[in-house]
Residue frames as a rotation matrix with the C-alpha (Angstrom) as fourth column:
UNK 1
-0.357 0.645 0.676 209.25
-0.286 -0.764 0.578 -61.02
0.889 0.013 0.458 -104.15
UNK 2
-0.919 0.048 -0.392 208.16
0.383 0.346 -0.857 -60.81
0.094 -0.937 -0.336 -100.51
UNK 3
-0.261 0.916 0.303 204.45
-0.040 -0.324 0.945 -60.63
0.964 0.235 0.121 -99.75
UNK 4
-0.714 0.146 0.685 202.72
-0.699 -0.220 -0.681 -59.76
0.051 -0.965 0.259 -96.51
UNK 5
-0.844 0.456 0.284 200.16
0.314 0.848 -0.428 -62.22
-0.435 -0.272 -0.858 -95.10
UNK 6
0.056 0.900 -0.433 197.39
-0.083 -0.428 -0.900 -59.89
-0.995 0.087 0.051 -96.31
UNK 7
-0.057 -0.160 -0.985 198.84
-0.954 -0.283 0.101 -59.84
-0.295 0.946 -0.136 -99.83
UNK 8
-0.955 -0.288 -0.067 199.19
-0.296 0.927 0.230 -63.63
-0.004 0.239 -0.971 -99.81
UNK 9
-0.498 0.847 0.185 195.56
0.358 0.395 -0.846 -63.97
-0.790 -0.355 -0.500 -98.76
UNK 10
0.181 0.551 -0.815 194.48
-0.538 -0.638 -0.551 -61.60
-0.823 0.538 0.181 -101.55
UNK 11
-0.507 -0.448 -0.736 196.32
-0.862 0.267 0.431 -63.74
0.004 0.853 -0.522 -104.11
UNK 12
-0.946 0.222 0.235 194.59
0.170 0.960 -0.223 -66.88
-0.275 -0.171 -0.946 -102.83
UNK 13
-0.076 0.973 -0.220 191.21
0.129 -0.209 -0.969 -65.15
-0.989 -0.102 -0.110 -103.14
UNK 14
0.082 0.078 -0.994 191.98
-0.844 -0.525 -0.111 -63.92
-0.530 0.848 0.023 -106.66
UNK 15
-0.821 -0.463 -0.335 193.24
-0.570 0.695 0.437 -67.33
0.030 0.550 -0.834 -107.82
UNK 16
-0.756 0.603 0.255 190.17
0.420 0.746 -0.517 -69.11
-0.502 -0.284 -0.817 -106.46
UNK 17
0.114 0.812 -0.572 187.88
-0.123 -0.560 -0.820 -66.43
-0.986 0.164 0.036 -107.93
UNK 18
-0.269 -0.278 -0.922 189.55
-0.927 -0.185 0.326 -66.82
-0.262 0.943 -0.207 -111.33
UNK 19
-0.999 -0.025 0.046 188.94
-0.017 0.987 0.162 -70.57
-0.049 0.161 -0.986 -111.12
UNK 20
-0.350 0.936 -0.035 185.30
0.406 0.117 -0.907 -69.81
-0.844 -0.332 -0.421 -110.28
UNK 21
0.074 0.355 -0.932 184.96
-0.632 -0.706 -0.319 -67.49
-0.771 0.613 0.172 -113.29
UNK 22
-0.648 -0.380 -0.660 186.35
-0.758 0.402 0.513 -70.13
0.070 0.833 -0.549 -115.63
UNK 23
-0.901 0.386 0.197 184.10
0.299 0.883 -0.361 -72.76
-0.313 -0.267 -0.911 -114.08
UNK 24
-0.056 0.940 -0.336 181.04
0.163 -0.323 -0.932 -70.56
-0.985 -0.107 -0.135 -114.57
UNK 25
-0.158 -0.072 -0.985 182.07
-0.840 -0.514 0.173 -69.61
-0.518 0.855 0.021 -118.11
UNK 26
-0.904 -0.223 -0.366 181.96
-0.387 0.792 0.473 -73.31
0.184 0.569 -0.802 -118.97
UNK 27
-0.085 0.986 -0.145 178.37
-0.609 0.064 0.791 -73.54
0.789 0.155 0.595 -117.80
UNK 28
-0.228 -0.062 -0.972 179.26
0.541 0.822 -0.180 -75.40
0.810 -0.567 -0.153 -114.58
UNK 29
0.749 0.573 0.333 177.92
0.006 -0.509 0.861 -74.52
0.663 -0.642 -0.384 -111.15
UNK 30
-0.147 -0.867 0.476 180.13
-0.472 -0.362 -0.804 -73.28
0.869 -0.343 -0.356 -108.34
UNK 31
0.093 0.093 -0.991 180.95
0.762 0.634 0.131 -74.93
0.641 -0.768 -0.012 -105.03
UNK 32
0.840 0.358 -0.408 181.04
0.542 -0.557 0.628 -72.99
-0.002 -0.749 -0.663 -101.76
UNK 33
0.059 -0.873 -0.485 184.74
0.580 -0.365 0.728 -71.96
-0.813 -0.324 0.484 -101.81
UNK 34
-0.626 -0.279 0.729 184.47
0.778 -0.287 0.559 -70.79
0.053 0.917 0.396 -105.43
UNK 35
0.295 0.834 0.466 181.31
0.696 -0.522 0.494 -68.78
0.655 0.178 -0.734 -104.79
UNK 36
0.750 -0.053 -0.660 182.76
0.563 -0.474 0.677 -67.22
-0.348 -0.879 -0.326 -101.65
UNK 37
-0.300 -0.949 -0.100 185.99
0.668 -0.283 0.688 -66.25
-0.681 0.139 0.719 -103.39
UNK 38
-0.400 0.211 0.892 184.05
0.816 -0.361 0.452 -64.68
0.417 0.908 -0.028 -106.26
UNK 39
0.694 0.717 0.072 182.11
0.575 -0.611 0.544 -62.48
0.434 -0.336 -0.836 -103.85
UNK 40
0.553 -0.561 -0.616 185.19
0.487 -0.381 0.786 -61.45
-0.676 -0.734 0.063 -101.86
UNK 41
-0.485 -0.742 0.462 187.09
0.803 -0.170 0.571 -60.71
-0.345 0.648 0.679 -105.08
UNK 42
0.046 0.604 0.796 184.22
0.756 -0.542 0.367 -58.47
0.653 0.584 -0.482 -106.22
UNK 43
0.866 0.247 -0.434 184.41
0.492 -0.574 0.655 -56.59
-0.087 -0.781 -0.618 -102.91
UNK 44
0.069 -0.941 -0.330 188.15
0.582 -0.231 0.780 -55.95
-0.811 -0.246 0.532 -103.31
UNK 45
-0.550 -0.272 0.790 187.84
0.831 -0.268 0.487 -54.75
0.079 0.924 0.373 -106.92
UNK 46
0.417 0.791 0.448 184.95
0.674 -0.600 0.432 -52.44
0.610 0.121 -0.783 -106.07
UNK 47
0.782 -0.192 -0.593 186.87
0.443 -0.498 0.745 -50.98
-0.439 -0.845 -0.304 -103.12
UNK 48
-0.259 -0.964 0.064 189.98
0.688 -0.137 0.712 -50.52
-0.678 0.228 0.699 -105.25
UNK 49
-0.331 0.228 0.916 187.89
0.839 -0.373 0.396 -48.64
0.432 0.900 -0.068 -107.81
UNK 50
-0.983 -0.149 0.105 187.00
0.082 -0.877 -0.473 -46.11
0.163 -0.457 0.875 -105.11
UNK 51
-0.193 0.981 0.026 183.33
0.123 -0.002 0.992 -47.03
0.973 0.195 -0.120 -104.73
UNK 52
-0.196 0.230 0.953 181.42
-0.880 -0.470 -0.067 -46.16
0.433 -0.852 0.295 -101.58
UNK 53
-0.832 -0.129 0.539 180.70
-0.446 0.732 -0.514 -48.73
-0.329 -0.669 -0.667 -98.86
UNK 54
0.139 0.944 0.300 177.10
-0.389 0.330 -0.860 -49.36
-0.911 0.003 0.413 -100.06
UNK 55
0.586 0.040 -0.809 178.33
-0.810 0.064 -0.583 -49.77
0.029 0.997 0.070 -103.64
UNK 56
-0.557 -0.818 -0.142 181.02
-0.783 0.574 -0.240 -52.21
0.278 -0.022 -0.960 -102.51
UNK 57
-0.553 0.448 0.703 178.36
-0.331 0.656 -0.679 -54.24
-0.765 -0.608 -0.215 -100.69
UNK 58
0.530 0.796 -0.294 176.17
-0.562 0.070 -0.824 -54.22
-0.635 0.602 0.484 -103.82
UNK 59
0.102 -0.586 -0.804 179.10
-0.940 0.207 -0.271 -55.51
0.326 0.783 -0.530 -105.88
UNK 60
-0.846 -0.445 0.293 179.56
-0.527 0.777 -0.344 -58.43
-0.075 -0.445 -0.892 -103.52
UNK 61
-0.273 0.838 0.472 175.86
-0.248 0.412 -0.877 -59.27
-0.929 -0.357 0.095 -103.40
UNK 62
0.641 0.554 -0.532 175.55
-0.614 -0.047 -0.788 -59.21
-0.461 0.831 0.310 -107.19
UNK 63
-0.301 -0.895 -0.328 178.62
-0.934 0.207 0.291 -61.38
-0.192 0.394 -0.899 -107.83
UNK 64
-0.991 -0.031 -0.133 176.84
-0.050 0.989 0.137 -64.74
0.128 0.142 -0.982 -107.42
UNK 65
-0.186 0.981 0.046 173.22
-0.954 -0.192 0.232 -65.78
0.236 -0.001 0.972 -107.97
UNK 66
0.127 0.298 0.946 171.40
-0.619 0.769 -0.159 -68.94
-0.775 -0.565 0.282 -106.83
UNK 67
0.958 0.277 -0.073 171.56
-0.216 0.535 -0.817 -70.22
-0.187 0.798 0.572 -110.42
UNK 68
0.387 -0.895 -0.224 175.37
-0.746 -0.161 -0.646 -70.01
0.542 0.417 -0.730 -110.34
UNK 69
-0.427 -0.635 0.644 175.89
-0.904 0.298 -0.306 -72.48
0.003 -0.713 -0.701 -107.48
UNK 70
-0.742 0.101 -0.663 175.47
-0.017 0.985 0.170 -76.18
0.671 0.137 -0.729 -106.80
UNK 71
0.347 0.933 -0.092 172.40
-0.005 0.100 0.995 -77.37
0.938 -0.344 0.039 -104.91
UNK 72
0.680 0.033 -0.732 172.67
0.695 0.287 0.659 -76.56
0.232 -0.957 0.173 -101.21
UNK 73
-0.377 -0.925 0.040 175.48
0.872 -0.369 -0.321 -74.02
0.312 -0.086 0.946 -101.57
UNK 74
-0.234 0.342 0.910 173.20
0.010 -0.935 0.354 -70.98
0.972 0.092 0.216 -101.30
UNK 75
0.801 0.587 0.117 171.97
-0.141 -0.004 0.990 -72.15
0.582 -0.810 0.079 -97.90
UNK 76
0.492 -0.702 -0.516 175.48
0.847 0.523 0.096 -73.15
0.202 -0.484 0.851 -96.83
UNK 77
-0.623 -0.726 0.290 176.94
0.661 -0.688 -0.300 -69.66
0.417 0.005 0.909 -97.29
UNK 78
0.387 0.833 -0.394 175.07
0.913 -0.288 0.287 -67.69
0.126 -0.471 -0.873 -94.64
UNK 79
0.916 -0.141 -0.376 177.63
-0.004 -0.940 0.341 -64.91
-0.401 -0.310 -0.862 -94.29
UNK 80
0.379 -0.846 0.375 180.76
0.835 0.137 -0.533 -63.61
0.399 0.515 0.758 -96.02
UNK 81
0.879 -0.170 -0.446 183.22
0.156 -0.781 0.605 -61.28
-0.451 -0.601 -0.660 -94.26
UNK 82
0.263 -0.840 0.474 186.16
0.927 0.084 -0.365 -59.45
0.267 0.536 0.801 -95.79
UNK 83
0.327 -0.273 -0.905 188.37
0.386 -0.835 0.391 -56.52
-0.863 -0.478 -0.167 -94.84
UNK 84
0.300 -0.171 0.939 188.72
0.935 -0.141 -0.324 -54.13
0.188 0.975 0.118 -97.77
UNK 85
-0.567 -0.596 -0.568 190.55
0.656 -0.744 0.126 -50.84
-0.498 -0.301 0.814 -98.20
UNK 86
0.470 0.774 0.425 188.06
0.880 -0.450 -0.155 -48.02
0.071 0.446 -0.892 -98.80
UNK 87
0.153 -0.399 0.904 188.79
0.300 -0.853 -0.427 -44.32
0.942 0.337 -0.011 -99.20
UNK 88
0.561 0.152 0.814 188.20
-0.610 -0.589 0.530 -43.79
0.560 -0.794 -0.237 -95.49
UNK 89
-0.344 -0.761 0.550 190.44
-0.936 0.320 -0.143 -46.70
-0.068 -0.564 -0.823 -94.52
UNK 90
-0.842 -0.020 -0.540 190.19
-0.137 0.975 0.176 -50.45
0.523 0.222 -0.823 -93.99
UNK 91
-0.252 0.832 0.495 186.68
-0.959 -0.145 -0.244 -51.64
-0.132 -0.536 0.834 -93.14
UNK 92
-0.885 0.091 0.456 185.08
0.046 0.993 -0.109 -54.98
-0.463 -0.075 -0.883 -92.47
UNK 93
-0.419 0.765 -0.489 182.37
-0.893 -0.248 0.376 -55.68
0.167 0.594 0.787 -95.04
UNK 94
-0.763 0.254 0.594 179.75
-0.104 0.859 -0.501 -58.27
-0.638 -0.444 -0.629 -94.12
UNK 95
-0.522 0.633 -0.572 177.43
-0.732 0.014 0.682 -59.91
0.439 0.774 0.456 -96.66
UNK 96
-0.608 0.383 0.696 174.54
-0.436 0.571 -0.695 -61.77
-0.663 -0.726 -0.180 -95.05
UNK 97
0.179 0.622 0.762 172.80
0.325 0.694 -0.643 -64.56
-0.929 0.363 -0.079 -96.97
UNK 98
-0.319 -0.432 -0.844 174.73
-0.414 -0.737 0.534 -63.27
-0.853 0.520 0.056 -100.01
UNK 99
-0.982 -0.058 0.178 173.71
0.124 0.508 0.852 -65.86
-0.140 0.859 -0.492 -102.61
UNK 100
-0.313 0.947 0.077 170.00
0.950 0.311 0.034 -65.67
0.008 0.083 -0.996 -101.86
UNK 101
-0.528 0.087 -0.844 170.03
0.354 -0.882 -0.312 -61.90
-0.772 -0.464 0.435 -101.38
UNK 102
-0.869 0.137 -0.475 168.99
-0.456 -0.595 0.662 -61.13
-0.192 0.792 0.579 -104.94
UNK 103
-0.726 0.603 -0.330 166.22
0.182 0.632 0.754 -63.74
0.663 0.487 -0.568 -104.88
UNK 104
-0.457 0.560 -0.691 164.46
0.862 0.088 -0.499 -62.49
-0.219 -0.824 -0.523 -101.74
UNK 105
0.280 0.644 0.712 161.72
0.799 -0.567 0.198 -59.90
0.532 0.514 -0.673 -102.49
UNK 106
0.541 -0.152 0.827 162.64
-0.383 -0.920 0.081 -57.70
0.749 -0.361 -0.556 -99.52
UNK 107
-0.128 -0.676 -0.726 165.60
0.551 0.560 -0.618 -58.41
0.825 -0.479 0.300 -97.24
UNK 108
0.523 0.163 -0.836 165.91
0.835 -0.297 0.464 -57.30
-0.172 -0.941 -0.291 -93.63
UNK 109
-0.176 -0.562 -0.808 166.77
0.324 -0.808 0.492 -53.62
-0.929 -0.175 0.325 -93.87
UNK 110
-0.657 -0.020 0.754 165.40
0.754 0.003 0.657 -53.51
-0.016 1.000 0.013 -97.41
UNK 111
-0.742 0.386 -0.548 163.22
-0.244 -0.917 -0.317 -50.74
-0.624 -0.101 0.774 -98.79
UNK 112
-0.185 0.766 0.615 159.72
0.888 0.399 -0.229 -51.02
-0.421 0.504 -0.754 -100.21
UNK 113
-0.954 -0.208 -0.215 159.20
0.093 -0.888 0.450 -48.37
-0.284 0.409 0.867 -102.87
UNK 114
-0.101 0.969 -0.223 155.88
-0.242 -0.242 -0.940 -46.80
-0.965 -0.041 0.259 -103.88
UNK 115
0.300 0.309 0.902 154.21
0.753 0.504 -0.423 -47.63
-0.585 0.807 -0.081 -107.16
UNK 116
0.957 0.046 -0.285 155.44
-0.134 -0.803 -0.580 -45.80
-0.256 0.594 -0.763 -110.23
UNK 117
0.650 -0.751 0.117 158.73
0.468 0.274 -0.840 -45.27
0.598 0.601 0.529 -112.01
UNK 118
0.783 -0.532 -0.323 161.98
0.108 -0.395 0.912 -44.56
-0.613 -0.749 -0.252 -110.19
UNK 119
0.834 -0.545 -0.088 164.87
-0.274 -0.270 -0.923 -42.96
0.479 0.794 -0.375 -112.06
UNK 120
0.733 -0.648 -0.206 168.12
0.644 0.566 0.514 -44.76
-0.217 -0.510 0.833 -111.35
UNK 121
-0.236 -0.965 -0.112 171.29
0.888 -0.261 0.378 -42.69
-0.394 -0.010 0.919 -110.89
UNK 122
0.736 0.635 0.234 169.44
0.676 -0.675 -0.295 -39.41
-0.030 0.375 -0.926 -111.47
UNK 123
0.931 -0.288 -0.224 171.63
-0.281 -0.958 0.063 -36.61
-0.232 0.004 -0.973 -112.79
UNK 124
0.140 -0.940 0.312 174.64
-0.058 0.307 0.950 -38.79
-0.988 -0.151 -0.012 -113.55
UNK 125
-0.025 -0.270 -0.962 176.45
-0.943 -0.313 0.112 -38.70
-0.332 0.910 -0.247 -116.88
UNK 126
0.482 0.254 0.839 175.83
-0.023 0.961 -0.277 -41.64
-0.876 0.114 0.469 -119.21
UNK 127
-0.279 -0.561 -0.779 177.64
-0.889 -0.155 0.430 -43.06
-0.362 0.813 -0.456 -122.22
UNK 128
0.800 0.564 0.206 176.57
-0.407 0.761 -0.505 -45.72
-0.441 0.320 0.838 -124.74
UNK 129
-0.315 -0.939 -0.137 179.09
-0.839 0.208 0.502 -48.36
-0.443 0.273 -0.854 -125.84
UNK 130
0.719 0.392 -0.574 179.05
-0.621 0.732 -0.280 -51.30
0.310 0.558 0.770 -128.23
UNK 131
-0.080 -0.707 0.703 180.68
-0.902 0.351 0.250 -54.30
-0.423 -0.614 -0.666 -126.55
UNK 132
0.519 0.181 -0.835 181.73
-0.664 0.701 -0.261 -57.54
0.538 0.690 0.484 -128.26
UNK 133
0.539 -0.330 0.775 182.65
-0.472 0.644 0.602 -60.83
-0.698 -0.690 0.191 -126.63
UNK 134
0.255 -0.542 -0.801 185.67
-0.948 0.022 -0.318 -62.00
0.190 0.840 -0.508 -128.64
UNK 135
-0.688 -0.573 0.444 185.97
-0.680 0.723 -0.121 -65.34
-0.252 -0.386 -0.888 -126.85
UNK 136
-0.490 0.490 -0.721 184.30
-0.253 0.712 0.655 -68.73
0.834 0.504 -0.225 -127.16
UNK 137
-0.638 0.243 -0.731 182.98
0.735 0.474 -0.485 -68.54
0.229 -0.846 -0.481 -123.59
UNK 138
0.480 0.849 0.220 180.10
0.624 -0.507 0.594 -66.74
0.616 -0.148 -0.774 -121.89
UNK 139
-0.758 -0.652 -0.015 181.10
0.495 -0.559 -0.666 -63.49
0.426 -0.512 0.746 -120.14
UNK 140
0.416 0.894 -0.169 178.97
0.777 -0.253 0.577 -61.87
0.473 -0.371 -0.799 -117.42
UNK 141
-0.742 -0.568 0.355 179.33
0.291 -0.750 -0.594 -58.40
0.604 -0.338 0.722 -115.88
UNK 142
-0.112 0.705 -0.700 177.47
0.994 0.090 -0.068 -57.41
0.015 -0.704 -0.710 -112.70
UNK 143
0.690 0.659 0.299 175.78
0.682 -0.731 0.039 -54.07
0.244 0.177 -0.953 -112.12
UNK 144
0.975 -0.222 -0.028 178.42
-0.187 -0.876 0.445 -52.16
-0.123 -0.429 -0.895 -110.14
UNK 145
0.389 -0.891 0.234 181.65
0.714 0.452 0.534 -53.74
-0.582 -0.040 0.812 -111.35
UNK 146
0.115 -0.413 -0.903 184.06
-0.326 -0.875 0.359 -51.07
-0.938 0.253 -0.235 -112.72
UNK 147
0.878 0.434 0.202 183.49
-0.006 0.432 -0.902 -51.51
-0.479 0.790 0.382 -116.44
UNK 148
0.560 -0.726 -0.399 187.02
-0.779 -0.298 -0.552 -50.60
0.281 0.620 -0.732 -117.55
UNK 149
-0.412 -0.749 0.519 188.24
-0.885 0.463 -0.035 -53.60
-0.215 -0.474 -0.854 -115.51
UNK 150
0.600 0.711 0.367 185.92
-0.595 0.703 -0.389 -56.23
-0.534 0.015 0.845 -116.98
UNK 151
0.411 -0.390 0.824 187.13
0.354 0.901 0.250 -59.39
-0.840 0.189 0.509 -118.70
UNK 152
-0.374 -0.689 -0.621 189.77
-0.358 -0.510 0.782 -58.65
-0.856 0.514 -0.056 -121.36
UNK 153
-0.754 0.126 0.644 187.80
0.553 0.651 0.520 -60.82
-0.354 0.748 -0.561 -123.78
UNK 154
0.469 0.882 -0.040 185.22
0.755 -0.424 -0.500 -58.03
-0.458 0.204 -0.865 -124.05
UNK 155
-0.585 -0.682 0.439 186.22
0.809 -0.457 0.369 -55.60
-0.051 0.571 0.819 -126.81
UNK 156
0.639 0.740 0.211 185.13
0.739 -0.666 0.098 -51.95
0.213 0.094 -0.972 -126.49
UNK 157
0.099 -0.559 0.823 186.45
0.077 -0.820 -0.567 -48.42
0.992 0.119 -0.038 -125.88
UNK 158
0.156 -0.067 -0.985 187.86
0.918 0.378 0.120 -48.88
0.364 -0.924 0.120 -122.36
UNK 159
-0.860 -0.508 0.050 188.89
0.465 -0.820 -0.334 -45.24
0.211 -0.264 0.941 -122.13
UNK 160
-0.471 0.768 0.434 185.25
-0.389 -0.622 0.680 -44.20
0.792 0.151 0.592 -122.37
UNK 161
0.386 0.666 -0.638 184.35
0.217 0.607 0.764 -46.63
0.897 -0.433 0.090 -119.58
UNK 162
-0.620 -0.729 -0.291 186.69
0.457 -0.034 -0.889 -45.25
0.638 -0.684 0.355 -116.91
UNK 163
-0.979 0.184 0.090 184.84
-0.176 -0.533 -0.828 -44.47
-0.105 -0.826 0.554 -113.67
UNK 164
-0.220 0.951 -0.219 181.59
-0.963 -0.176 0.205 -46.04
0.156 0.256 0.954 -114.88
UNK 165
-0.847 0.079 0.526 179.46
-0.056 0.970 -0.236 -49.13
-0.529 -0.229 -0.817 -114.37
UNK 166
-0.770 0.587 0.250 176.42
0.518 0.348 0.782 -50.61
0.372 0.731 -0.572 -116.11
UNK 167
-0.773 0.593 0.226 173.26
-0.629 -0.761 -0.156 -48.50
0.080 -0.263 0.962 -116.02
UNK 168
-0.142 0.710 -0.690 171.12
-0.027 0.694 0.720 -51.30
0.990 0.121 -0.079 -114.61
UNK 169
0.696 0.461 0.550 169.53
-0.537 -0.176 0.825 -51.93
0.477 -0.870 0.125 -111.19
UNK 170
-0.265 -0.802 0.534 171.84
-0.961 0.177 -0.212 -53.11
0.076 -0.570 -0.818 -108.40
UNK 171
-0.149 0.122 0.981 172.17
-0.428 0.887 -0.175 -56.87
-0.891 -0.446 -0.080 -108.33
UNK 172
0.872 0.489 -0.013 171.57
-0.201 0.333 -0.921 -57.26
-0.446 0.806 0.389 -112.05
UNK 173
-0.236 -0.958 0.166 174.03
-0.035 0.179 0.983 -58.44
-0.971 0.226 -0.075 -114.67
UNK 174
0.564 0.291 -0.772 174.54
-0.769 -0.156 -0.620 -58.47
-0.301 0.944 0.136 -118.43
UNK 175
0.186 -0.418 0.889 175.52
0.068 0.908 0.413 -61.67
-0.980 -0.017 0.197 -120.24
UNK 176
0.185 -0.227 -0.956 177.45
-0.954 -0.273 -0.120 -61.93
-0.234 0.935 -0.267 -123.50
UNK 177
0.825 0.063 0.562 177.37
0.041 0.984 -0.172 -65.22
-0.564 0.165 0.809 -125.36
UNK 178
-0.145 -0.937 0.319 180.40
0.506 0.207 0.837 -66.32
-0.850 0.282 0.444 -127.42
UNK 179
-0.742 -0.285 0.607 180.96
0.670 -0.281 0.687 -63.78
-0.025 0.916 0.399 -130.21
UNK 180
0.260 0.962 0.081 177.90
0.957 -0.268 0.114 -61.74
0.132 0.048 -0.990 -129.17
UNK 181
-0.831 -0.423 0.360 177.78
0.400 -0.906 -0.140 -57.93
0.385 0.028 0.922 -129.51
UNK 182
0.197 0.894 -0.402 175.54
0.975 -0.138 0.172 -55.84
0.098 -0.426 -0.899 -127.25
UNK 183
-0.283 -0.174 0.943 174.93
0.139 -0.981 -0.139 -52.11
0.949 0.092 0.301 -126.94
UNK 184
0.109 0.262 -0.959 175.07
0.970 0.185 0.161 -51.07
0.219 -0.947 -0.234 -123.27
UNK 185
0.481 0.056 0.875 174.74
-0.037 -0.996 0.084 -47.82
0.876 -0.072 -0.477 -121.35
UNK 186
-0.210 -0.623 -0.754 177.23
0.866 0.238 -0.439 -46.93
0.453 -0.745 0.489 -118.62
UNK 187
0.776 0.440 0.451 176.75
0.136 -0.816 0.562 -44.43
0.615 -0.375 -0.694 -115.81
UNK 188
-0.165 -0.862 0.479 179.31
-0.465 -0.360 -0.809 -42.71
0.870 -0.356 -0.342 -113.60
UNK 189
-0.327 -0.036 -0.944 180.00
0.552 0.804 -0.221 -44.70
0.767 -0.593 -0.243 -110.44
UNK 190
-0.057 0.392 -0.918 179.20
0.893 -0.390 -0.222 -41.66
-0.446 -0.833 -0.328 -108.33
UNK 191
0.852 0.495 0.173 178.01
0.517 -0.737 -0.436 -38.18
-0.088 0.461 -0.883 -109.18
UNK 192
0.817 -0.559 -0.142 180.82
-0.574 -0.812 -0.103 -36.28
-0.058 0.166 -0.984 -110.83
UNK 193
0.467 -0.671 0.576 183.03
0.052 0.671 0.739 -39.37
-0.883 -0.315 0.349 -110.99
UNK 194
0.965 -0.252 -0.071 185.68
-0.074 -0.003 -0.997 -39.91
0.251 0.968 -0.021 -113.58
UNK 195
0.427 -0.880 0.211 189.43
-0.850 -0.311 0.425 -39.76
-0.308 -0.360 -0.881 -113.80
UNK 196
-0.310 -0.686 -0.659 192.10
-0.859 0.498 -0.115 -42.37
0.407 0.531 -0.743 -114.42
UNK 197
0.552 0.516 -0.655 191.45
-0.251 0.852 0.459 -46.08
0.795 -0.089 0.600 -113.95
UNK 198
0.759 -0.255 0.598 192.45
-0.581 0.147 0.800 -47.84
-0.292 -0.956 -0.037 -110.77
UNK 199
-0.341 -0.920 -0.192 195.79
-0.938 0.321 0.128 -49.73
-0.056 0.224 -0.973 -110.75
UNK 200
0.714 0.603 -0.356 195.37
-0.644 0.765 0.006 -53.32
0.276 0.225 0.935 -111.91
């Protein structure tokens, strides 16, 4: 099998990200290369699922939290850059201060909202699913990750999850302990979304 340099780089990212996932599942904190690979891997999966540029960025920013990394790593990773293939073509995605992004009340370019309730994903179709972690390790899923592509150790109706992600605020995540079952709500990734799953 012959791979292009881009394909070889993607495999390196995926392999390092998989190491990072296993490290985190064991309750260990990530080093800088592991955290970076996890964020870049999230960008690629989100782009492959057909998400918009802002949604791809959200996927990268929600992939790693300050609690996931070793001391000093959050300040060490000031920027992450990756070229991903979006619907409109290849684009450079830049994540600035990506580990601390979710911990800062309002980032540069952020939005302050007025008091009161805000309906997330207004008008989008929702579906409720019961999801069980069949493994002996913790499994986490971030807000905008394509739910039909989540860890195979989560047991649920994957057909019903096609084209959807968790109905939670951007940057959040849901955690399943070993053997734990949770009821979650999924929302279409974009208004009117649906269709077959992305190639894996």
